[in-house]
Each structure stands twice: as structure tokens, then as C-alpha cells.
N, C-alpha and C positions, 0 to 999 in steps of 0.2 A: 792327122789326129787333131791338130789345132783347128782345122777347118770344121771338123765334126763337132768339136767342143764349142766352137763359136756358133755353129748352127743350132746346137742344143740350147745354148744360152739364149739365142734369138727366139727359138720356139718357146722356151720357158718365159721369156719376157712377153711374147705375144699371148701366151696362155694366161699370164698374170693380168695383162690388159683386158683380155676377153672376160676373165673372171670378174675384174673390176667393173667392166661395162654391164655384165649380167647382174652384179650386185646393185649397181646404180639403177638399172632398169627394174629390178625386183623391188627395191626401196620405193622407186617412183610409182610402180603399180600398186604397192601396198598403201602408199599415201593416197593415191587416187581412189582405191577401194574404200579407205576410211572416210574420205571426203564424200563419196557416193553414199555410203551407209549413213553418214551424218545428215546428208541432204534428204535421204529417204525418211529418217526419223523426224526431221523437221517438217517434211511434207505431211507425214502422218499426223503430227501434232496440229498442223494447220487444217487438215481435213477434219480432225476431231473438233477443233475450235469452231470451224465453219458450221458443223452440224449442231453444236451447242447454240451458236448464234441464230441459226435457222429456227431452232426450237423456241428460243427466247422471243424471237420476232413473232412466231405463230401464237405463243401465249399472250403476248402484248396485244396482238391484233384481236384475239378472242376477247380479252378483257375490255378493250376499247369498244368492240361491237356490243358487248353486254351493257356497258355503261351508256352507249348511245341508245340502245333499245329501252333501257330503264328510263333515261331522260325523256325520250319521245313518249313513253307511256305516261310519265308524270305530267308532261305538257298536255297530252290528250285528255287525261283525267281532269286537269285544271280547266281546260276548255269546256268539257262536259259539265263540270260543276258551275262554271260561269253561265253556260247556256241554261241550265236548270234554274239557277237563281234568277236570271233574266225572265224566264217563263213564269216563275212564281210572282215576280214583281209585276209583270204584265197582267196576270190574273188578278192580283190584289187591286191594281189600279182599275181594272175593268169592273171588279166587284164594287169598289168605292164609287165609280161613276154610276153604276146601276142603282146603288143605294141612294145616291144624291138625286138621280132622276126620279126615283119613286118618292123620295121625300118632297121634291118639288111638285110632283103630281098630287100627292096628298094635300100639300099646302094649297095648291090651286083648287082642289076639290073642296077643301074646307072654306076657302074664300068665296066660293060661288054660292 
């Protein structure tokens, strides 16, 4: 009877140890599950932030392209204005030279 009682105590002690190991393993798995869930949430946040940053970069790129295009157009317009002004100046100078030549011809005609 004592031997059976001792065996029962031993089995009870082993069962308690098994329950304790199971509890520790369950707590450990629960902790791991929480860590994995938190990592997934953090990863989701990072993916969302990356998408927002990609959108911001695209918007900034478009803005810079518009500014460059506008600047190039302003420069092109300024060059066209300068070329037109240069052409008007050449025409004015040519007209002045022609008028001076005719004046000299008239003066020479008058002196003869």
C-alpha cells in the first residue's frame, strides 16, 4: 500500500511538473504570438509609410518637372524676345545707313 501511495505521489509530482512545463510552453507561445502580432502591425505601418513616401516623392518629382518646364519656357521666351529685339535693331541700323547713303547721294548730286 505504501508503495502504491508512493507511486501515486510520484505520478502526481510528474503530472504537476508536466502541467508546469505545459503552462510555461503555453505562456512562451502566447508571448511569441504577441511578438509576431506586434511585428506584423509594425510591418504594416512601415508598408503604409513607404507608400506615403512614394506618393510624396512622385508629387515632388512632378512639381520639379513642372517648374523646370516653366523655367525652360521662360528662358526660351526671353531668347526669342532678345532675338526679335536684335533683328529690330539690325533693321533700324540698316534703315539709318540707307537714309545716310541717300543723303550723301543727294548732297553729291547737289554739289555737281
